[in-house]
C-alpha positions as CSV (number, residue, x, y, z in Angstrom):
1,X,13.0,7.4,-29.7
2,X,9.1,7.7,-28.8
3,X,7.6,7.5,-25.7
4,X,5.0,5.1,-25.6
5,X,1.2,6.2,-24.6
6,X,1.6,7.6,-21.0
7,X,-1.1,7.8,-18.4
8,X,-2.1,10.8,-16.3
9,X,-0.2,10.6,-13.3
10,X,3.7,11.9,-13.0
11,X,6.3,9.6,-14.3
12,X,9.9,9.3,-13.7
13,X,11.8,8.5,-16.8
14,X,15.3,7.1,-17.0
15,X,17.7,6.4,-19.9
16,X,20.0,3.5,-20.0
17,X,23.0,3.0,-22.1
18,X,23.5,-0.5,-22.9
19,X,26.9,-2.0,-23.8
20,X,26.8,-5.6,-24.3
21,X,30.5,-6.2,-23.4
22,X,30.1,-4.3,-19.7
23,X,28.0,-6.1,-16.9
24,X,25.0,-4.0,-17.0
25,X,23.4,-1.2,-18.2
26,X,24.7,2.3,-17.3
27,X,22.2,5.0,-16.0
28,X,22.7,8.4,-18.1
29,X,19.6,10.2,-16.4
30,X,17.2,10.6,-15.1
31,X,13.8,13.0,-15.3
32,X,10.6,13.5,-14.2
33,X,7.2,14.2,-16.4
34,X,3.9,14.7,-15.3
35,X,1.1,13.8,-17.9
36,X,-2.0,15.2,-17.8
37,X,-5.2,14.0,-17.3
38,X,-6.8,12.5,-20.9
39,X,-10.3,12.0,-20.0
40,X,-10.3,9.7,-22.9
41,X,-6.9,7.6,-21.8
42,X,-7.1,4.7,-19.0
43,X,-5.4,5.1,-15.6
44,X,-4.2,3.5,-12.1
45,X,-1.9,3.0,-10.1
46,X,1.8,0.4,-10.3
47,X,1.5,-0.2,-6.7
48,X,4.5,-2.7,-6.1
49,X,6.8,-5.4,-7.7
50,X,8.1,-7.3,-5.8
51,X,9.8,-10.5,-5.9
52,X,6.8,-12.5,-4.8
53,X,4.6,-10.5,-7.0
54,X,3.5,-7.4,-8.8
55,X,0.1,-5.5,-7.9
56,X,-1.9,-2.3,-9.1
57,X,-5.3,-1.7,-10.7
58,X,-6.0,-0.1,-13.5
59,X,-9.6,1.5,-14.9
60,X,-11.0,3.1,-18.2
61,X,-13.0,6.3,-17.3
62,X,-15.4,6.0,-20.5
63,X,-16.3,2.4,-18.6
64,X,-15.3,3.0,-14.9
65,X,-17.5,0.0,-13.9
66,X,-16.2,-2.4,-16.3
67,X,-12.5,-4.3,-15.7
68,X,-9.8,-3.8,-17.9
69,X,-7.2,-5.8,-19.9
70,X,-3.7,-5.4,-18.4
71,X,-0.3,-6.6,-19.8
72,X,3.1,-7.4,-17.8
73,X,6.2,-7.1,-19.9
74,X,9.1,-8.6,-18.0
75,X,12.5,-7.1,-19.7
76,X,10.6,-6.3,-22.3
77,X,9.5,-9.4,-23.6
78,X,5.6,-8.8,-23.6
79,X,3.4,-11.1,-21.3
80,X,-0.4,-12.1,-21.8
81,X,-2.7,-9.5,-21.2
82,X,-5.6,-10.2,-19.0
83,X,-8.5,-8.7,-17.1
84,X,-7.5,-6.8,-14.4
85,X,-10.8,-7.6,-12.0
86,X,-9.2,-8.5,-8.5
87,X,-11.5,-6.8,-5.2
88,X,-9.9,-3.5,-4.3
89,X,-12.5,-1.8,-1.8
90,X,-10.4,1.0,-1.6
91,X,-10.8,1.6,-5.4
92,X,-14.9,2.4,-4.6
93,X,-14.2,6.1,-3.3
94,X,-13.2,6.5,-6.9
95,X,-14.8,4.0,-9.0
96,X,-18.5,2.7,-9.4
97,X,-17.2,-0.9,-8.7
98,X,-13.9,-2.6,-7.1
99,X,-13.2,-5.1,-9.7
100,X,-10.5,-3.0,-10.8
101,X,-7.3,-4.7,-9.2
102,X,-4.4,-7.3,-10.6
103,X,-1.9,-9.7,-8.7
104,X,0.5,-11.3,-11.0
105,X,3.4,-13.8,-9.3
106,X,6.6,-12.5,-10.2
107,X,9.0,-15.1,-12.4
108,X,12.1,-16.3,-10.6
109,X,15.1,-13.7,-11.2
110,X,17.3,-15.1,-13.6
111,X,20.0,-12.5,-12.9
112,X,20.4,-9.8,-10.5
113,X,17.0,-7.9,-11.4
114,X,13.7,-7.6,-13.5
115,X,12.6,-4.9,-15.1
116,X,8.6,-4.7,-15.4
117,X,6.7,-2.6,-17.3
118,X,2.6,-2.7,-16.6
119,X,0.5,-1.3,-19.5
120,X,-2.8,-1.1,-20.0
121,X,-4.8,-2.1,-23.1
122,X,-6.9,0.3,-24.4
123,X,-8.7,1.2,-27.5
124,X,-6.1,3.8,-28.9
125,X,-3.3,1.4,-28.2
126,X,-1.4,0.2,-25.1
127,X,-0.4,3.8,-22.2
128,X,2.1,2.3,-19.7
129,X,0.8,2.5,-16.1
130,X,4.1,2.1,-14.9
131,X,7.7,0.4,-14.5
132,X,9.4,-0.8,-11.8
133,X,12.6,-3.2,-10.8
134,X,13.0,-6.0,-9.1
135,X,16.5,-6.9,-7.6
136,X,17.1,-10.4,-5.6
137,X,18.6,-10.2,-1.6
138,X,21.7,-9.0,-2.0
139,X,24.5,-11.5,-1.4
140,X,25.8,-11.9,2.3
141,X,28.9,-13.8,3.6
142,X,32.3,-14.0,6.5
143,X,35.5,-13.0,6.0
144,X,36.0,-16.0,8.6
145,X,40.5,-16.4,8.5
146,X,42.9,-13.9,7.3
147,X,46.3,-14.4,7.2
148,X,50.1,-13.9,5.5
149,X,49.1,-16.7,3.0
150,X,45.0,-17.2,2.9
151,X,41.9,-15.9,2.9
152,X,39.1,-18.2,4.0
153,X,35.2,-17.5,3.9
154,X,31.9,-17.7,2.4
155,X,29.1,-16.2,0.3
156,X,25.7,-17.0,-0.7
157,X,22.8,-15.2,-2.2
158,X,19.7,-16.3,0.7
159,X,16.9,-18.7,-1.4
160,X,19.3,-19.0,-4.3
161,X,21.1,-22.8,-4.4
162,X,23.9,-21.6,-7.1
163,X,27.2,-20.7,-6.5
164,X,28.3,-17.1,-5.9
165,X,31.4,-15.7,-7.8
166,X,33.7,-13.9,-5.1
167,X,37.0,-11.9,-6.3
168,X,39.7,-10.5,-3.5
169,X,40.7,-7.1,-3.5
170,X,44.7,-6.0,-2.1
171,X,45.5,-2.9,-1.6
172,X,48.6,-1.8,-0.2
173,X,51.5,-4.1,-1.2
174,X,55.1,-3.5,-0.1
175,X,57.2,-1.9,-2.8
176,X,54.4,-1.0,-5.2
177,X,52.9,2.5,-5.5
């Protein structure tokens, strides 16, 4: 597979095997790739992705005072491009204006995680700014009663109303190897 155009920075590239019959993707390997500065490509930072939002900044070195268009893709589905023009005063040390930030509300988790790609739109085509995974809160619970004939307890995912599937694992049965 051909990699997308990457921005100048160090990227972590992960390869996953996808088996539709299994619970999810399996990590095959991860490597780091350093991309040298290319004066014509947009650059920036994909700062953070959490269940509440997706944050970062982007700029075009050919027009450093102008805001750029950014696109956030969720689980491989392209989002609508928008202007990254939120105030980021911390950028004034490297850019002539602070209007290069973005903050997007993260969609609700439909499963255990969301894969997020942030792209900067350029005349040469989209440039990948970064990739992150948003994971939901871990289930919690309690094993309240355990005796020879019953097991009782509860499990929940904070902030989620749906039931949580549980499983019981029994080892050391008498008479079995």
